[in-house]
Structure formats: structure tokens, C-alpha cells
C-alpha positions in Angstrom: -15.4 39.5 4.4 -16.5 42.2 2.5 -19.8 40.4 2.0 -22.6 40.1 5.0 -25.1 37.5 5.4 -28.5 38.7 7.0 -29.0 39.3 10.4 -31.1 36.4 10.8 -28.8 33.8 9.3 -26.0 35.1 11.4 -27.6 35.4 14.4 -28.9 31.4 14.3 -25.2 30.9 13.3 -24.4 32.2 16.7 -26.7 30.3 18.7 -25.6 27.3 17.0 -22.1 27.6 18.0 -21.0 26.6 14.5 -18.0 24.3 14.4 -18.6 22.8 17.8 -22.0 21.9 18.0 -21.3 19.5 21.0 -20.0 22.5 23.2 -23.2 24.9 24.2 -23.6 28.3 23.6 -23.1 29.8 27.4 -25.6 27.3 28.3 -26.6 26.4 31.6 -29.5 26.1 33.6 -28.6 27.8 36.6 -30.6 31.2 37.2 -29.4 34.6 37.4 -28.0 35.5 40.3 -28.6 39.0 42.2 -25.5 39.7 44.2 -25.7 37.9 47.7 -24.0 40.5 49.7 -22.6 44.2 48.8 -20.4 45.2 51.5 -18.1 48.8 51.1 -15.9 48.3 53.9 -13.6 51.8 54.7 -10.2 52.0 56.3 -6.8 53.0 54.6 -3.5 52.5 56.6 -0.4 53.1 54.8 1.6 50.1 53.7 4.7 49.9 55.8 7.4 50.3 52.8 8.9 52.9 50.8 7.5 53.2 47.4 9.9 54.1 44.5 8.9 54.9 40.9 10.9 54.7 38.0 9.8 55.2 34.1 11.5 54.0 31.1 11.0 55.4 27.3 10.0 52.8 24.9 11.1 52.1 21.7 7.2 52.7 20.3 4.2 54.4 21.9 2.6 51.6 24.1 -0.8 50.7 23.9 -1.8 49.9 27.4 -1.6 46.2 27.6 1.3 44.8 29.6 1.9 40.9 31.2 4.8 39.1 32.4 6.2 36.0 30.7 6.7 32.8 31.8 10.7 33.5 31.5 10.6 36.8 33.3 10.2 39.2 30.5 8.0 42.2 30.5 6.1 41.9 27.5 3.9 45.0 25.9 1.9 46.0 23.2 3.3 48.5 20.6 1.4 50.2 17.7 3.3 48.0 15.8 5.3 45.4 17.4 5.4 43.4 20.8 7.9 44.6 22.9 9.8 43.4 25.7 11.5 44.6 28.4 14.6 42.6 30.0 17.0 43.7 32.6 16.6 47.3 32.0 16.4 46.4 27.9 13.9 47.1 25.4 13.6 44.5 22.0 10.6 44.4 19.6 9.2 41.9 17.4 7.1 42.9 14.5 3.6 41.8 14.4 2.7 39.2 11.4 0.0 41.2 9.9 -1.8 41.1 6.1 0.0 43.5 4.1 -1.1 47.3 3.8 -3.6 47.0 6.9 -3.3 49.0 10.2 -3.4 47.7 13.8 -5.4 49.8 16.1 -5.8 49.6 19.7 -5.3 52.6 21.7 -5.9 52.3 25.5 -6.5 48.6 25.4 -5.4 47.0 28.6 -7.1 43.1 28.5 -5.4 42.7 24.8 -2.3 40.1 25.9 -2.3 36.8 27.7 0.4 34.3 28.6 -0.6 31.1 27.1 0.8 27.4 26.2 3.2 27.2 23.3 5.6 23.6 22.6 8.1 24.7 25.6 8.0 25.9 28.8 8.4 29.5 28.8 5.0 30.3 27.2 4.0 32.1 24.6 2.3 35.8 24.3 -1.0 36.2 22.6 -2.5 39.0 21.4 -5.6 40.6 19.7 -4.5 42.4 16.5 -7.5 44.6 14.9 -7.4 45.5 11.4 -8.9 48.4 9.5 -8.0 48.1 5.9 -9.0 50.8 3.6 -12.4 49.7 1.6 -13.0 46.4 3.9 -14.8 46.1 6.7 -13.2 46.0 10.2 -11.9 42.4 11.3 -9.7 41.2 14.3 -7.2 38.2 14.1 -5.1 36.5 17.3 -1.5 36.7 17.1 1.0 34.9 18.7 4.8 35.7 19.8 7.0 32.4 20.5 9.3 33.0 23.4 11.7 31.0 22.5 12.0 31.0 18.8 11.2 34.7 18.2 8.7 33.5 15.7 5.3 35.1 15.3 2.4 34.2 13.7 -1.5 35.2 13.0 -5.0 33.7 12.9 -7.1 33.6 10.4 -9.7 36.9 10.8 -12.0 36.1 13.4 -15.5 37.1 11.8 -18.9 37.2 12.7 -21.5 39.8 11.4 -18.8 42.2 10.4 -17.7 45.7 12.3 -16.1 43.5 15.0 -15.0 45.3 18.0 -12.6 42.8 20.3 -11.2 43.9 22.9 -9.9 41.1 25.7 -8.6 38.0 25.8 -7.4 35.3 28.4 -5.8 31.8 28.5 -8.0 29.5 30.0 -8.2 26.3 31.9 -9.2 24.2 28.7 -5.8 25.0 27.5 -7.0 27.3 24.5 -7.2 31.7 24.5 -10.7 33.2 24.7 -11.4 36.4 22.8 -14.6 38.7 24.0 -16.1 41.1 21.9 -19.3 42.5 20.3 -20.7 43.1 17.2 -23.2 45.7 16.1 -26.8 44.3 15.1 -30.4 45.5 14.2 -31.4 45.2 17.5 -28.2 46.4 19.6 -25.0 45.0 20.4 -24.3 41.5 20.6 -22.0 39.7 22.8 -19.8 37.0 21.6 -16.6 35.5 22.5 -14.2 33.1 20.4 -12.0 30.7 21.3 -9.0 29.9 19.4 -6.3 26.7 19.9 -2.5 27.6 21.0 -2.0 26.5 17.0 -4.4 29.4 16.2 -6.9 27.3 15.1 -10.8 28.8 15.5 -12.2 26.3 17.4 -15.5 28.0 18.2 -17.1 30.2 15.8 -18.7 32.5 18.3 -20.2 31.9 22.1 -23.3 33.7 21.8 -23.4 35.8 25.4 -26.5 35.5 27.2 -29.2 38.6 26.7 -26.4 39.2 23.7 -24.6 41.4 25.8 -21.4 42.8 24.4 -18.0 41.4 26.2 -15.4 43.1 27.7 -13.0 42.2 29.9 -12.4 38.2 31.0 -10.1 36.5 33.4 -9.5 32.8 34.4 -10.1 32.3 37.9 -8.6 30.0 40.4 -11.7 28.0 40.8 -11.6 26.8 37.3 -14.2 29.1 35.5 -13.6 32.0 33.2 -15.3 35.3 34.6 -16.8 37.7 32.0 -17.9 41.1 32.1 -20.3 43.0 29.8 -20.0 46.7 28.6 -22.7 48.3 30.4 -24.4 51.3 28.9 -26.9 52.5 26.4 -27.4 50.1 23.2 -29.5 51.9 21.3 -32.1 50.8 19.6 -31.9 47.8 22.2 -32.6 48.1 25.7 -30.0 49.3 28.4 -27.4 47.1 29.2 -26.8 46.2 32.9 -23.3 45.4 33.9 -23.1 42.0 34.7 -20.4 39.1 35.3 -20.8 35.6 33.7 -19.0 32.7 34.9 -18.4 30.2 32.5 -16.9 26.8 33.0 -13.7 26.5 31.1 -13.8 23.3 30.1 -18.2 22.6 29.3 -18.9 26.0 28.3 -21.8 25.9 30.5 -22.6 28.9 32.1 -22.9 28.3 35.7 -24.0 31.9 37.2 -24.6 35.7 36.2 -24.0 38.0 38.5 -26.2 41.0 38.3 -23.9 44.4 39.1 -25.4 47.6 41.0 -26.3 50.3 38.8 -23.6 52.5 36.9 -20.8 49.7 37.6 -18.4 49.3 34.9 -15.9 46.5 34.9 -12.3 47.4 33.6 -9.9 44.5 33.7 -10.4 41.5 36.2 -7.8 38.8 37.9 -7.7 35.9 40.0 -6.4 36.9 43.4 -4.9 35.4 46.2 -8.0 34.3 48.0 -9.4 32.2 44.9 -12.1 34.6 44.3 -12.0 37.5 41.2 -11.1 41.0 42.1 -11.7 43.7 39.6 -11.7 47.6 38.9 -14.9 49.3 38.9 -14.7 52.2 36.8 -18.0 53.2 36.9 -18.4 53.0 40.8 -14.6 54.2 41.5 -14.5 51.2 43.4 -13.0 47.6 43.7 -14.9 44.7 43.2 -14.6 41.0 44.5 -16.9 38.0 43.4 -16.7 34.6 43.9 -18.5 31.5 41.7 -22.0 31.9 43.6 -21.9 36.0 43.0 -21.1 37.1 46.5 -20.0 40.5 45.8 -18.0 42.9 47.9 -16.9 46.5 47.0 -14.1 48.1 49.0 -14.0 52.1 48.7 -11.0 53.6 46.9 -9.9 56.9 48.8 -9.6 58.9 45.5 -12.8 60.2 44.3 -13.1 60.2 40.3 -10.0 57.9 40.3 -10.3 56.7 36.5 -9.7 52.7 37.6 -8.0 51.1 35.0 -5.9 47.8 35.5 -5.8 45.1 38.3 -3.2 42.1 39.3 -2.2 39.9 42.0 1.1 40.3 43.4 3.4 38.1 45.5 2.8 39.8 48.5 -1.1 38.4 48.8 -1.9 41.9 48.0 -3.6 43.4 44.6 -2.4 46.3 42.7 -4.3 48.6 40.3 -3.9 51.5 38.5 -5.9 54.8 38.7 -5.6 56.4 35.3 -7.1 59.9 36.0 -5.9 60.2 40.0 -2.0 59.2 39.0 -1.3 57.1 41.3 -1.2 53.0 41.8 -3.1 51.6 44.3 -2.7 48.7 46.6 -5.2 46.6 48.0 -5.4 43.6 50.6 -7.8 40.6 50.7 -9.0 42.5 53.7 -10.1 45.2 52.2 -7.2 47.8 53.2 -6.8 49.9 50.3 -3.7 52.3 50.1 -2.4 54.7 47.4 0.8 55.9 45.8 1.0 59.0 44.3 3.4 58.7 40.7 5.7 61.7 41.0 5.7 63.0 37.2 2.5 64.5 36.4 -0.3 63.3 34.2 0.9 59.8 33.4 -2.2 58.0 33.0 -1.2 54.7 34.1 -3.2 51.6 32.7 -2.4 47.8 32.2 -0.7 46.5 35.1 1.5 43.5 36.4 3.3 42.1 39.1 7.2 40.8 38.6 6.8 36.9 39.8 8.0 35.9 43.3 9.2 39.3 43.9 8.8 40.1 47.9 9.0 43.2 48.5 6.8 43.7 45.1 7.7 45.0 41.6 5.0 46.3 39.8 5.4 47.2 35.7 2.7 49.4 34.5 1.9 51.3 31.2 2.1 55.4 31.5 1.4 57.4 28.7 2.7 55.4 25.9 5.7 54.6 28.4 6.9 51.9 31.0 6.7 52.8 34.5 7.9 50.3 37.7 6.9 50.6 41.3 9.2 48.8 43.6 9.7 49.0 47.3 12.4 48.7 50.5 11.3 48.5 54.0 
């Protein structure tokens, strides 16, 4: 792992998609799409229920990512453990990691996903980022089996070295997709790994179009994997323009590239109740919506510089999002009606957010400044 191949050799390996030659590397003849429409509807009306906030002190600092397992348990990333919250009680399961290595990931909001196990309760998958002394940083995928409590870890996912894996999601092909970027002589290179439920690395690395570094990812109701780029300066290469790629989750072919407006920066994405993909755009301070044909709509968030972070779909057919800088939780209907709720405690900095299953009125859980927050409603 400490040895590095030459840039040319590694780049060829990436583009060839080593280990699965019959699957193209984000291939597809479909041309890039500019946005077909960019609407920005206005209008904020109150949601006709009373919000109630609660906070729970976690047994160790929470990182930012949060999911609900198939068994209804709230699952979170801690510094050293999978953290579980069930009926008001916390438990922990230590990560299975290599000895004498550090696990990092402060602020990650996309580093957990619920995937398939050998039982009906689902397993929890996460990114474990390692930076051992004297060794190049590398990442692995960890798995927690909900029924047995067993933990496991993949072999290091390596490409060129000094990699940064940031997001993962369970895909329609039954596997877990992991996105990230890698430093290269011409700027950041984007790629995705595909890992099986047994933690076997199926794909060495799917090279992203344009080599843009990749971040947020979600599986959508239309069967596609939607992956967003990390926009911004890319020295010594050209500046990176925000894009969202749609990838067929079975063929790995790129079916669309959706170009986002200048200064866009996608923090998190989720499949919506309308079968489209919704996302928080931190750069534009707006909630975005996109479909398989790159029809793009933006909705205004009333609070300026809100620090939009996580987003989730809820059983009331609305979406909820966190406003880290504004200390609020927002709600948006599929028609674009936005309501904001101020968290009573100051400075909580909400990040990852998830909705409890089949709860109407909805119950939301979110990570706030290392603790667990909850938002519920009464008529």
C-alpha cells in the first residue's frame, strides 16, 4: 500500500475497470444535458402541526451520518463504534478495524447505508477512513449485521494512494457503491468502487466522466444511481463544474450528465416520493430536484446562508432537510412549499437527518453537534 504505481499505469487501470472488464467505466453515448428548466418557485406556508424537539446525549461523539435500519433502529457513526438508538436507549458496537489505525470522518453525512444481509433485517455499511502513522491514508467498507451483531471489514480500497472516500449507497444491483476522489498530477480524479454485501470488491474503480471528484450518491426509484461532483478549484487542473451523473445501476452505463448552475455544491441527495431525486445545494442555498432527463428545479430556502446539509424523504410525502448554520430543520413538499423549524437549543449544527419508517405525523432523527436530535409533531 505504501508503493505507488506511475500515474499513466494507474490511470490505465482505472479506465479499464480492472476486475470486471465486461462492465464499462461509466460508459454511455448519451450526450451531456444542460438543465432543461431551472425554476425557482417562491412561497412559504406553515405546516399545520406543532413541532417538538428533543436531544439525547450519545455515548460517544457522533460524526454526522445517520440511517434507520430495516428493524427500525436508528444507526449512527461514532468515532470508534456503530452507535444504535432503540426505544430511548443507546448501545454501541466497535468497528472492526486494523490494529493501531485511526478512524476519521468528522462531519460526514453520507457515510452510512442500509444494505442487504443474509436475513430480512438488513445490514449497516459504512466508510472507515484510516490514516496510520507512516502509511498512505486508505479506506475500507465496514459492515454491521443487525441480527448477529457481527462486524466485518473489507480489504483496503486502493487506487492511486491518498484517496478520500466520502459517500456510499446501496444500489439496485444489490451491491454497495462508494464514491471518492484521488489526487493526480492533473488535478483530482473521481471514481466509484462497487462492493458486494460480502465485502468483496467487485470493481477496482469506475472512472468518472471528466475525472471529476465524486461525493454525494443515492439510489433513485427510477433504478439509477445519481452521483454528484465536488465542485470548485482543482489545481493544477481546470476548475470543476457541478454535475450530477445518472448511472444505470445494473449496466454501469452513464445515461445522463446534468450540468448544475455556477456555484452549485451538492451536499446530500435522496430519492423523493415523486420518484425524482432531491438534494441540498449548499452553494446556492436552495433545495434542488432532478430527474433522469436532467429536468432541474430549484426551490428557495427562506433563511440565507443556511448551511444546507442532510436531506431525507418522510412518510408524509414531504422531504426534510437540515440547516447547519441556521440551526433549523426544514420541510419541503413536492410542490416546493417550504417550512422551517428553529431548534430551541442554540448552536446544535444539525447535519445528517433521517425519517422513522411509517410514522405519520413524521418523526425525524438528526445528528446535532455530536449528539442525537429528534423532531416530532402533534396536530
